[in-house]
C-alpha positions as CSV (number, residue, x, y, z in Angstrom):
1,M,12.8,-24.8,-21.9
2,A,9.9,-27.5,-21.7
3,I,6.6,-26.1,-20.8
4,P,6.1,-27.7,-17.2
5,T,2.9,-29.8,-16.3
6,I,1.1,-30.0,-13.3
7,K,2.8,-33.4,-12.6
8,T,6.3,-32.1,-13.6
9,F,5.7,-29.3,-11.1
10,S,4.0,-31.3,-8.0
11,T,7.3,-33.7,-8.3
12,I,9.7,-30.8,-7.8
13,F,7.2,-28.9,-4.9
14,Q,7.5,-32.4,-3.1
15,D,11.2,-33.3,-3.8
16,E,12.0,-29.5,-2.9
17,L,10.1,-29.5,0.4
18,N,11.0,-33.0,1.6
19,G,12.8,-32.6,5.1
20,V,11.2,-29.2,5.4
21,Y,7.6,-30.4,6.2
22,P,5.8,-34.0,6.8
23,L,4.7,-35.4,3.7
24,Q,1.0,-34.9,4.6
25,E,1.9,-31.1,5.1
26,I,3.6,-30.9,1.8
27,Q,0.9,-32.4,0.2
28,A,-1.5,-29.8,1.5
29,L,0.4,-27.2,0.7
30,L,1.2,-28.3,-2.9
31,R,-2.9,-28.3,-3.3
32,I,-3.1,-24.6,-1.6
33,A,-0.6,-23.3,-4.2
34,L,-1.8,-25.1,-7.5
35,E,-5.4,-24.2,-6.7
36,H,-4.7,-20.6,-6.1
37,V,-2.3,-19.8,-8.7
38,L,-4.4,-22.0,-11.7
39,K,-7.8,-21.5,-10.0
40,M,-8.3,-25.0,-10.5
41,S,-10.6,-27.0,-8.1
42,F,-8.6,-30.0,-6.5
43,K,-10.8,-32.3,-8.7
44,D,-9.6,-31.0,-11.6
45,L,-6.2,-30.9,-10.7
46,V,-5.9,-35.0,-10.1
47,S,-7.6,-35.6,-13.0
48,S,-5.3,-33.2,-15.4
49,P,-1.7,-34.3,-14.5
50,D,-0.7,-33.4,-18.0
51,T,-1.9,-29.6,-18.2
52,K,0.7,-27.3,-19.1
53,I,1.2,-24.4,-16.6
54,P,1.8,-21.0,-18.1
55,I,5.1,-19.9,-17.6
56,S,4.2,-16.9,-15.7
57,S,2.1,-19.3,-13.4
58,F,5.0,-21.5,-13.0
59,K,7.2,-18.6,-12.1
60,T,4.7,-17.5,-9.3
61,L,4.8,-21.2,-7.9
62,N,8.2,-21.2,-8.1
63,N,8.2,-18.1,-5.7
64,I,6.0,-19.6,-3.5
65,L,7.8,-22.7,-3.2
66,R,11.2,-20.8,-2.4
67,E,9.4,-19.0,0.3
68,L,7.9,-22.0,2.2
69,K,11.6,-23.3,1.9
70,N,12.0,-20.2,4.1
71,N,9.3,-21.4,6.3
72,K,7.5,-18.5,5.5
73,P,3.5,-19.5,6.0
74,I,1.4,-20.1,2.8
75,Q,-1.2,-18.4,4.1
76,Y,1.1,-15.1,4.2
77,I,2.6,-15.9,0.7
78,I,-0.8,-16.2,-1.2
79,G,-2.3,-13.2,1.4
80,K,-5.6,-15.6,2.4
81,A,-6.5,-18.1,5.1
82,D,-9.7,-20.3,5.4
83,F,-11.8,-19.8,8.6
84,Y,-15.3,-21.5,9.6
85,G,-16.4,-21.5,5.6
86,L,-14.6,-17.9,5.0
87,V,-11.9,-17.1,3.1
88,L,-10.4,-14.0,4.8
89,H,-7.3,-11.6,4.0
90,V,-4.1,-12.1,6.0
91,N,-0.8,-10.5,6.5
92,G,1.9,-10.4,9.3
93,S,0.1,-8.1,11.1
94,V,-2.2,-10.9,12.2
95,L,-2.3,-14.3,13.1
96,I,-3.5,-17.0,10.6
97,P,-6.7,-18.1,12.1
98,R,-6.6,-21.9,13.5
99,Q,-8.7,-24.9,13.9
100,E,-9.1,-24.4,17.5
101,T,-10.5,-20.9,17.1
102,E,-13.2,-22.3,14.7
103,E,-14.3,-25.0,17.7
104,L,-14.5,-21.8,19.9
105,V,-16.7,-19.9,17.3
106,H,-18.9,-23.4,16.7
107,H,-19.4,-23.6,20.5
108,I,-20.7,-20.3,20.8
109,I,-22.8,-20.2,18.1
110,N,-24.7,-23.4,19.1
111,A,-25.1,-22.2,22.5
112,S,-26.8,-18.9,21.2
113,K,-29.1,-20.7,19.0
114,K,-32.4,-19.7,21.4
115,K,-31.1,-16.0,22.0
116,N,-33.2,-13.7,20.6
117,S,-30.8,-10.2,21.4
118,I,-27.3,-10.6,21.3
119,S,-24.8,-8.0,22.0
120,L,-21.4,-9.2,21.6
121,I,-17.7,-7.8,21.5
122,D,-14.4,-9.8,20.4
123,I,-11.4,-8.6,22.1
124,G,-8.1,-9.1,20.2
125,T,-9.5,-9.7,17.1
126,G,-6.4,-9.8,14.5
127,S,-7.9,-10.7,11.4
128,G,-11.8,-10.4,12.4
129,C,-11.9,-14.0,11.9
130,I,-14.3,-14.6,15.1
131,A,-16.1,-11.5,14.7
132,I,-17.1,-11.9,11.1
133,S,-17.8,-15.5,11.4
134,L,-19.9,-14.8,14.2
135,K,-22.0,-12.0,12.8
136,K,-22.1,-14.3,9.6
137,N,-23.8,-17.3,11.5
138,M,-25.6,-14.8,13.8
139,P,-27.1,-12.0,11.8
140,M,-29.2,-10.9,14.9
141,A,-26.6,-9.8,17.0
142,N,-24.7,-6.8,17.5
143,V,-21.1,-7.0,17.2
144,S,-18.1,-5.0,18.0
145,A,-14.2,-6.2,17.5
146,L,-11.4,-4.3,19.3
147,D,-7.6,-4.8,19.1
148,I,-4.8,-2.2,19.9
149,S,-3.4,-2.9,16.6
150,E,-3.8,0.0,13.9
151,E,-2.4,-2.6,11.0
152,A,-4.5,-5.5,12.3
153,L,-7.8,-3.3,12.3
154,V,-6.9,-2.5,8.3
155,I,-7.1,-6.0,7.6
156,A,-10.2,-6.8,9.9
157,K,-12.0,-4.0,8.3
158,L,-11.1,-5.5,4.8
159,N,-12.4,-8.9,5.6
160,A,-15.7,-7.5,7.3
161,V,-16.6,-5.4,4.0
162,E,-15.5,-8.5,1.9
163,Q,-18.1,-10.5,3.9
164,N,-20.9,-8.0,3.7
165,T,-20.8,-7.7,7.6
166,E,-21.7,-5.1,9.6
167,I,-18.9,-4.9,12.8
168,T,-18.0,-1.7,15.0
169,F,-14.3,-1.9,15.2
170,V,-12.6,-0.2,18.2
171,Q,-8.9,0.4,18.6
172,A,-7.7,0.4,22.1
173,D,-5.4,-1.1,24.7
174,I,-7.6,-4.0,26.9
175,L,-4.6,-3.7,29.5
176,K,-5.6,-0.1,30.0
177,L,-9.2,-1.1,30.9
178,P,-11.0,1.0,27.9
179,Q,-14.6,2.3,29.1
180,L,-17.1,1.7,26.0
181,K,-20.7,2.9,25.9
182,T,-22.1,-0.4,24.9
183,Q,-23.1,-2.9,27.2
184,Y,-22.7,-6.7,25.9
185,N,-24.1,-9.7,27.0
186,L,-21.6,-11.9,25.1
187,I,-17.8,-11.1,25.2
188,V,-15.3,-13.4,23.4
189,S,-11.3,-13.8,23.3
190,N,-8.7,-15.2,21.8
191,P,-6.0,-13.2,23.9
192,P,-1.9,-13.6,23.8
193,Y,-1.6,-16.5,26.2
194,I,1.7,-18.1,25.2
195,P,4.5,-17.5,27.8
196,Q,7.8,-16.0,26.3
197,N,10.0,-18.9,27.3
198,E,8.0,-21.2,25.0
199,Q,9.5,-19.7,22.0
200,L,12.5,-22.0,21.9
201,T,10.2,-24.8,21.2
202,M,8.1,-23.1,18.4
203,H,8.2,-24.1,14.7
204,P,10.2,-21.4,12.8
205,N,7.1,-20.9,10.5
206,V,5.3,-19.1,13.5
207,L,8.2,-17.5,15.6
208,N,9.6,-15.6,12.4
209,Y,6.4,-14.7,10.4
210,E,3.4,-14.5,12.8
211,P,3.0,-11.2,15.4
212,H,4.7,-11.5,18.8
213,L,2.4,-8.8,20.0
214,A,-0.7,-11.4,19.4
215,L,1.1,-14.5,20.3
216,F,3.5,-13.7,23.7
217,V,2.9,-13.2,27.2
218,S,5.2,-12.9,30.3
219,K,6.3,-15.9,31.8
220,N,6.1,-13.8,35.1
221,D,2.5,-12.8,34.5
222,P,0.6,-15.4,31.6
223,L,-3.0,-14.4,33.0
224,V,-2.4,-10.5,32.6
225,F,-5.2,-10.7,29.5
226,Y,-7.5,-13.0,31.1
227,K,-7.6,-10.6,34.3
228,A,-8.3,-7.4,32.2
229,I,-10.7,-8.8,30.4
230,M,-12.9,-10.0,32.9
231,E,-12.3,-6.4,34.7
232,F,-13.5,-5.2,31.4
233,A,-16.7,-7.5,31.6
234,I,-17.9,-6.9,35.0
235,N,-18.1,-3.2,33.9
236,H,-19.5,-3.9,30.5
237,F,-21.8,-7.0,31.0
238,T,-25.4,-7.1,31.4
239,D,-26.4,-10.0,34.0
240,G,-25.9,-13.4,32.5
241,G,-23.1,-12.2,30.2
242,E,-21.1,-14.7,28.8
243,L,-17.9,-14.9,28.5
244,W,-15.9,-16.8,26.5
245,F,-11.7,-17.6,26.2
246,E,-9.5,-19.7,23.9
247,I,-6.9,-20.5,26.3
248,H,-3.3,-22.3,26.9
249,E,-3.9,-26.0,27.5
250,H,-2.0,-25.9,30.7
251,F,-3.9,-22.6,31.9
252,A,-7.0,-23.8,32.1
253,P,-7.7,-24.4,36.0
254,H,-5.9,-21.4,36.5
255,V,-8.5,-19.1,34.5
256,Q,-11.5,-21.2,35.8
257,T,-10.4,-20.0,39.4
258,M,-10.3,-16.3,38.4
259,M,-13.4,-16.3,36.5
260,I,-15.2,-17.9,39.8
261,E,-13.3,-15.3,41.8
262,Y,-14.6,-12.6,39.4
263,N,-18.5,-13.9,40.2
264,F,-18.9,-16.0,37.2
265,S,-21.1,-19.4,37.7
266,G,-21.2,-22.2,35.5
267,V,-17.5,-22.3,34.8
268,E,-16.5,-24.8,32.3
269,I,-13.6,-26.1,30.5
270,I,-14.3,-27.5,27.1
271,K,-11.4,-29.7,25.2
272,D,-10.6,-29.6,21.6
273,I,-10.7,-32.3,18.9
274,H,-7.1,-33.1,20.5
275,D,-8.5,-33.5,23.5
276,K,-6.3,-30.6,25.2
277,N,-7.8,-27.9,27.2
278,R,-8.8,-25.1,24.8
279,I,-11.9,-23.0,25.8
280,V,-13.3,-22.0,29.1
281,K,-16.6,-20.2,29.6
282,G,-19.0,-18.5,32.3
283,V,-21.8,-16.4,33.2
284,W,-21.7,-13.5,35.0
285,M,-24.6,-12.3,37.5
286,H,-23.9,-8.7,39.5
287,P,-23.7,-9.6,43.3
288,A,-26.7,-7.7,44.1
289,A,-28.7,-9.5,41.5
290,I,-27.5,-13.0,42.9
291,G,-28.5,-11.2,46.5
292,R,-32.0,-10.8,45.2
293,N,-32.6,-14.3,43.8
C-alpha cells in the first residue's frame, strides 16, 4: 500500500467522522490525535501536510478513529487530558476534567492570593485535577483530596507524583460523614449533580464511558452530596472557612439557600463563560463566634 501522508489521513479522518461529530469538533479531535501519535506541534502539522506517516503510527491513528466512531472520548483513548495548563492521566474510573471546573479553580486561586496559610480539601477528587492544579498554583497550601473510589485514587496519586505535588489522599464516603483529624479553611467540591432522569438527554460519549458514580444522583434527592459536604464542613472548618461548589445550573438557588441555612455568609452564585450558574461559594463562621461580634 502507498505510504499515507498527514493530508491523506486528515481527509480520511474527517470523512469517517462526518455526521458523528460537528465539523469544529472533528478538527479538534484530528489535531489531538495527530499531535499525540506523531509527536508534532500543530504548527508543524499544518506546514507539513505531505509528511509521510509511518505504518505503525497510521495503524494507531486508525485505531483512534475507530474508537471515536464508537463515541469513546479522545481523552480516554489516549489516556490523557489537559486541565489548567497541566496534562493529566485519565481512564474510565475518573471524569474527564472540564472547562467549567477550570473556572472553579481559577476563581479559588484569585480569591486566595492574599492568604498566608491555606489548608484545603477537595472532596470527590477523581483524577485529582482540582487538588493538583490548586497545589501547583498555591504551593504554600496544605492540600488533601478525598474520594470513595480506590480506582480513581490510583489515577489521582499518579497525577500528583508526575506533577510533583504533595497531596494527602483519603479514601472515604462523604455521605457517611467521615471524621478527619485535620481542620480546613477551604473546602472545594465538584460532586455528582446530574439527576438520573437526565441520562436520556446525554451524549453517548458521556453516558457510555464516564463513571456514573461521579456523575449521577437520584432525581428524588439531587442535593444529597451538597448537604453532606456542608455537614462535613462545619465539623472540619476553622472560622472563616470558605466552601466552593461546582453545581448544576438549575440547582444554584437551592444550594445557595441551603448554605445560608447552614450559617454560611456572603453566599454568591458565579456564572461560567456560557452564562450558566456554575459555582456557589460562601464563608462559614461558628455561631458562637458570630455571637461574640
